[in-house]
N, C-alpha and C positions, 0 to 999 in steps of 0.2 A: 482236608476241607472236602465236604460232600458235594454231591452232584445234584442241582435243583432243576425241577421241570415245572412248567406252567400247566397244571392239571386240565384247566378249561381248554387250553390250546391243544393238548394232547387228546382229549376227547372230541375235539372238533375235526380230527383227522390230519392234523398238520404233521404229526410224527416228531421224530427226534433227529438231530444231526449226528449220524453215527460216527463220522470221522472225528468230530470234537469230543464226543463221549469217550471214544477209544484213547484219543491223545491224553484226556484228563485222567483217564483211569491208569495210564502208564506213567504220568508225570511223576508221581511220587516214587515209583520204582526207578526211574532214569536219573533220580538225583545223584545216586552213586556213580553213574556214568559221567556227570558233570564234573564230580570230584576227581575221578580218574584222569579225565582230559586236563584238568587243572594241574595234577601232578606231572603229567607228561610235559606240559608247557614249562613248568618249573625245572624239570630236568634238562630240557632243551636249553634253556637259559643258562643253566649251570655248565652244560657241555660247551656252549659258546665261550663262556668265560675260561673254562679250562683249557680249550684249544688256543685261546688268545695268550694265556699264560705259558703254554707249551711253545708256542711261537717265540715268545720273548726269551724263555729259557734256552732255545736252540740258538738263538741269535747271540746270547750271552756266551754260550759255549764256543761258537765260532770266534768271537772276539778274544777270548782266553787262549784259544789254540793258536793265535797269531804269534804268540810268545814261545812256542815250542815247535819242534819237529824240523825237518830239513829246510823247509821254507820259512823258518821263523824269521820275523821282522828283526829280531836281534842279530841276525846273522847278515843282514843286508849292509852293504858297504855303499858308500859314495866316494867319487874321485873329484879332484879339483886341480887345476893347473895355474901356475903363476903366470904363464903366457900361453893361453890356449891357441894362439895363432901360430905357434910353433908345434906344440905337441899336447894331446889329451890322452885320456886313458879310460878303459872300461875293466870291470872286474868279472870273474867267474866264481861259482861257488868253490870255496876253499881258500880264497885270498885272505890275507891278514893284512891289518892295518900298518901303515908305514909311511915314510916320506922318501922320496927319490929324486935324485939330481940328474936330470937328462939333458944331454947335449946332441943336438941334431946336426951332424956335419954335412951330410948330403942326403937328398932323397933318392929313392929308386926311380929309374926312368926306363921308358920303352926304347928299343932299338930303332933307328931309322937309317934308311939309305936313300940317297937322291942323286940324280945325274946332273950333269952340266946341260945348260940349255940347248935346244934345237929350235928350228924355225917355227914349228907348230906341232900340234897334237897328231897331225895326219902325215907327218914326214916319215918316210921309210927309214928304218933303223938298221937295215942289212948293208954290210959293206958292199961297195960298187961291185957289180958283176955276180954276187952271190944271191942264192934263192933261199938259203936256210942259215940259221946261226943258233946259238945256244947260251943261256944265261942261267947260272947256278948260284943260289943264295944260301949260305950257311947261317943256320938259326941256332943260337945258344952256344956259340963258340965251339972250340975243339971238342969232338965227340958229340956234337949236336946233330940236328937234322939238316940234310941237304935238300934244298927245294930246287929241283931241276926244271927249267921252262924251255922246251923246245920252240924255236921261232920259225915260221914258214911264211914265204912270201904270199901275199894276199890274205892271209889268215889272221896273224898277230904281229905284223911287222911294223906297226906304228905305235906311238905311246898310247893312243887310245885303246887299241885293240890288245895291246899287251897288257895294259892295266886290267882290263876285263878278263884276258886269259889267266893271269895270276890269281885273281880273286876266284875264278871257277876252280882252278887247280888246288888252291889252298882249301876251299871248302870241301873238296873231294878227299884230299890227302890229310886233312887236319893239321896244316902247316902252322897255322896261327898267325898269318901275316895278311896285310890287306895292301892294295895299291891304288893309287890314283894319279891323275895328271894335274899339276899345278902350273899356273901360268902367271908371268909378271912381264915387266917391260922388255926383259932380256929374251922372252920366248916361252917355250913350254919345257917342263921337266917331268921325269917320272919319279914319284916318291913311293917307297916301300916301307910300311910300318909294321912293327911287332905288336901282337896284342898282349904279350907278356911283359912285365917289367923286370929289371935287374938283369943278372947275367943270363938267365933263361931266354931273354928277350933281345940279347946281342945279336946284330945282323952284320954280315960281311959278305962281300962278293967273292966266290970261289971259282968262278969260270964266267968269262964274257967274250963271246966272239962276235957281239953286235958292233955297231959303230958308235954306241952310247959310251960316255965317259963318267964314271962314278966318283963323286966326291968322298972323302974319308968318312966312315961310319960315325954316326951321332948316337949316344944314349947307350942303353943296355948295360947300365951299371947298378950296382946294389946300394941300398940306403946304408949309410954308416952312422952309427949312434954310439954314445957313451952313456952308460947307467951307473951311478955311483962311481965313475971312474974306470969302468970296465968296458972294452970296446966291443960292439956287436955289429953284425951285418945282416941285413935282410933284403931279400929279392923283392919284397913289396913295401909299402909304406905303412905297414903295421909290424910291430916287433912283439913276438911272444916267446917266453922262455927266459927272458932276462930276469923276470920277477914271477914267480909261481902264481898262476891264475890271474895275472894282470896283462892286459894287451895295451901297448902304447900305440897311439894313432899319430903317425907323423904328418905334419901339415905343411911345414916349410922349413928350410935349412937356416940355421943361425949359429954357426960354429963358435961365435964369441960369447953367446949367452946361455949360461946354464939354466934350465927351467926346472922349478921344483913342482913335483906331482905328488899329491897327497892322497892316500887312500885311508879312509876313516869310516867308523860306524855311521849309518844313516840316521842321524839324530831326528830329522824330521819325520822319517817313517815311524820310528819308535814313538815320538810324540803324538803323531796321529793315532797310533795303535792304542796308546794309553788312553787318550781322550775318548776313542771309540769304545774301549772296555768300559769306561765309567758310564757313557751315555747309555749302553745296552744294560747295564747293571742297574741304573736309575730307572729306566723304563720298566724293567721287571719288578723291582721293589715298589715302585709307584703304583703298578697295577695290582700288586698284592695288597698294598696299604689301602687301596680303594675298596677292596673287598671287605675290610674290617672297619671301614668308617661308617658310622651311623648317619643315615639321611635324616635330617631334621623334620622333613615333610612327612616321611613314612614311619620315622622313628624305628628303622631297621637298617641292618647292615646289608652288603652286597649279597648276591645269590650264593656265594661260597663262604659267607661269614662264619658258618658253622662247621667248615671243612677242617678237621684236625690236621689233616696232611699238609694243607696249606701252611698252617702254623708251623709244622716241622720244617717245611721249605724255607720259610722266612728266617727261622732260627739257623739253619744250615747255611744259608747266605751270609747272614751277619758274622758267624764263626769264620767263615772263609775269608771275608775281607779284613778280619781282625788277625788273620794268621801272620805269624813272624817266622821268617826263615832263619835256620840255625847255620847255614852255609858261612864258614869263616871269612870267605873273600868279601861277602857282603856285610857281615856284622862288624868287621874291622873298620869299615868305612862308614857305618851307620846306615846302610840301606838294607835294614832288616824287616821293614814294614812299609806299608803305603804312606804312612805319615812322613817318613823320610824323603818321600818323593813329592811331597806337597798335596797329598790326596787325603782329605780328612772326612771323618764319619759324621754325618748330621744326626740330629735326634730322631728323625723319621727313617733312619736307616740308609738313606741315599748318601752319595759321595760328591764332594766338591773338590775341584782341582785348583791349586794355586799355580798359575802358568809360569811365575819366575821361578819358584822353588823347583818346579819340574825341569825347566830348561837348565838350571844350575846343576842338577842331579845328572842330566843327560850329558853334560859337557865335562863335569869334573872327573868322573871315573866310569867310562862306558862299560868296561868289562865287568866291574863290580855290580853296576846296575843289572847287567845282563844275568849275572849270577843270582841277583835277587829274584828274578822271575823264574829261572830254570838252571839246573846245574847237573853235573854227572851223577850226583847222589839222589836226584829227583826229590829234593826237599825244598825246591823253590816255591815261591808264591803260586806261579802258574802251574807248577807240577801238582800241588795240593789241590788247587781250585779245579783243575781239569779232571782230577781223580773223582771228586765229589760230583762234578757235572756229568761225568760218564755215568755214575751210578743213578743220578737224578733223573736222566733223560732216557734210562733203560727202556725200551719198548715193552718190557714185561713186569719189571719190579719198580720202575721210576714212580715216584709219587703222583704225579699228574696223570701219566699214562694208566696207572692202576685205577685212579678215580674215574677216568674216562671209560675204562672198560666196565667197571661196576656200573657207571651211569647208563652206558648202552644197554647192559643186561636189564637194568630196571625198566628202561624205556621198552625194551623187547617184551618183557613179561607183562607190562601194563597194556601194551599194544595188543597182546594175545587175549588178555581179558577183556578188553574193550571190544574187540572183534567177536569174542564168544557172546559177550552179553548183548551186543547189538543183534546177533543172530537170534538170540532167545527173544529179544524184544520183538523182531520182526515176525517171528512165528507166532508170538502171543497176539500181536496186532491182527494177524490174519484170523486167529480163532475169535477173538473178540468182536471183530468187524462181523464175521459170520453170525455170531450170537445176537448182536444188536441189529443187524439187518432183519432178522426174523422178528425181533421185538417191534422194530419199526414198522414193518409189514403188518403186523397184527393191530398196531395203533391206528395206522392209516385205514385199516378195514373196519374199525369199531363204529363209526357214525352209520356206514352202510348197514351193518348188522343191526344197530339199534332202530334204524329205520324200518328194516324188514319186521323186526319184532314188534315195533309199534303198529306198523300197518296190519300185521296179522292180528295183533290184539283189537285193532280197531274194527276189523271185519267182524269180530265176535260181539261187537257192540259195547266194548270196555272201553272207557274214556280215561281210565287212570292206570298208570303203571306203578306198581308198588315197589319195584326195585330200581335203585338208581335215581337220578334226576332227569326228567323228561322235559325238555324245552317246550314252550308252548307253541313254537313254530319250528318245523323241521327244515333244515337247510342242506344243501349239498356241500360237503366238506371240501376246502381248499386243500387238496392232497399235495403233500411235498413241501409245504412251508415250514421251516424250522421252529420247533417249540422249545429249543435248547436256551436255558437261561431264564426261565420264568421264576416266579416268586412264591407261587402257592402250590402246596404239595410237595414232598420230598421222597426221592427215590434213589437207590443206589448207595454208594459209600461216601 
């Protein structure tokens, strides 16, 4: 489209709008810039979609990895007790499922010593006429530790001061005992407690030259338990070693009641993992389907509708969920594909879980189901899927990551072209502005020049100018008023 000027306005000294002229001259050339910027926007939209799908793919990979490796959900066990008030259990890595009959005969107890009552906590415990005495406590039975407590008049010769002295010496020497004064209607007594249970916490008096009388020791005995008829002793109220990687927690003694402790696969954890896998797979497949769905308003697919790599990814996922394991342990029970677990493939490529069928599969043969997902030959469903996902998510060769890299390169190239072109346009704008500033200056000076010529001719007695058009009345031009956009006379492109 050409640039039009109003000739009468130009000749009156109003000049032209230089900025508008330069912009219109460059408008045609900058059309390519608009196309490039549109291409960048398209690439950015595609990159956003690719990143979203990449996130979906990573989430699916994490869901599949739950079924393999040392922390596999398939190796997780749960324990139950027919009488948890007596005994419960916990498992460690390596435990195997089984049922165990446990009888808790006695619990482990801490050792206790206590004295006969005296008048009060401030009564001296030194024999009459004595200023010193000694008390020695044996901790842990024969071969154990002897805690020797020297007693001096005025220092620790009352129950209250002796208890404080024992606590201070125990902390310094790591004896593992504490002392306190207890009172009742009969008076005050010294009580000494072991901090350990079982035989290591057994207490006895090995020397006593005070006036105190100690009652027979209490506690300091081991827990006694039978597991599947085999007797065990424990210095604490936990029993480890009776069953590999299973710890029994003893709560109370009940010699007459055998308790059944069951160690079994954690079917709830596996159920949750399966449903999580299906959810992550459906999210990814649904987002892929969206790219290939035609929008009725725009009559076009999503930004990645033409991406052939996305078609390849979709096909790979469909092949993975249709995979059937050849592991004999699984095939003999019918657990060779997802359908056997109640997981069906829909027409759009997503999956649906039948909770009842899945529950039956989880409880009927847990080991065979575990072998369906992963086995020693690495031919399980999760083994195969995980291998494919590792390739698909590769930072260098993964389908989506390769597309993202190519997309970023295209954005960079277009960005450089846009920057270079904008630099050229800026330089051209400076040049055109200089040129049209000069033209504008000449146009604004034209009326003054015409007046001068007219005046000069008038002074010679000439009343008619033969060149151009002479207005009947000369007026001073209104310099600076834009004449851009007039309708008569045409100049420029």
